[in-house]
C-alpha positions, 0 to 999 in steps of 0.5 A, spaced: 397 430 196 394 425 202 398 419 202 393 413 201 394 407 205 391 400 206 385 399 211 383 392 214 375 393 215 370 387 217 363 387 213 359 381 216 365 377 218 369 378 212 375 382 212 377 386 206 383 391 205 381 398 202 385 404 200 384 410 203 387 417 206 387 419 213 382 424 211 377 419 209 378 414 214 372 416 219 368 417 213 370 410 211 369 407 217 362 410 218 360 407 211 363 400 213 359 400 219 352 402 215 353 397 210 355 392 215 348 394 219 344 394 212 347 387 210 346 384 217 339 387 217 337 383 211 340 377 213 337 377 219 330 378 216 331 371 213 328 372 206 335 373 202 340 367 203 347 368 201 352 373 202 352 376 195 345 376 194 345 380 201 350 385 198 346 386 192 339 387 196 343 392 201 346 396 195 339 396 192 336 399 198 342 404 199 341 406 192 334 407 193 335 411 199 341 416 196 336 417 190 330 419 195 335 424 199 337 427 192 330 428 191 329 431 197 326 425 200 320 425 196 318 419 193 315 421 186 311 414 185 308 415 192 306 422 190 303 420 184 299 414 187 296 419 192 294 424 187 290 418 183 287 416 190 285 423 191 282 424 184 278 418 184 275 421 191 274 428 188 271 424 182 266 420 186 264 426 190 262 430 184 258 424 181 254 424 188 253 431 188 251 431 181 246 426 182 243 431 187 241 436 182 
């Protein structure tokens, strides 16, 4: 069994100690870097103030990305909207065609 050790990480200038194994270390550092970048992007956007709110927005964005990735990157809501627009266009074209006859 791999031994767990404490690793100090820095996210938006704040230090955190996280437990991980040597095998998990690289993945942890990648995750820390990704989270730090997402939080900084939100902060730099200037629309969200406060580290807690920035963290929540970053978590929501990352959860959205994960769920989209699990569905093959397919946004079902956007797909439904696009189908609706196409259906309206088809209905309009049929109505115009019917006026000709």
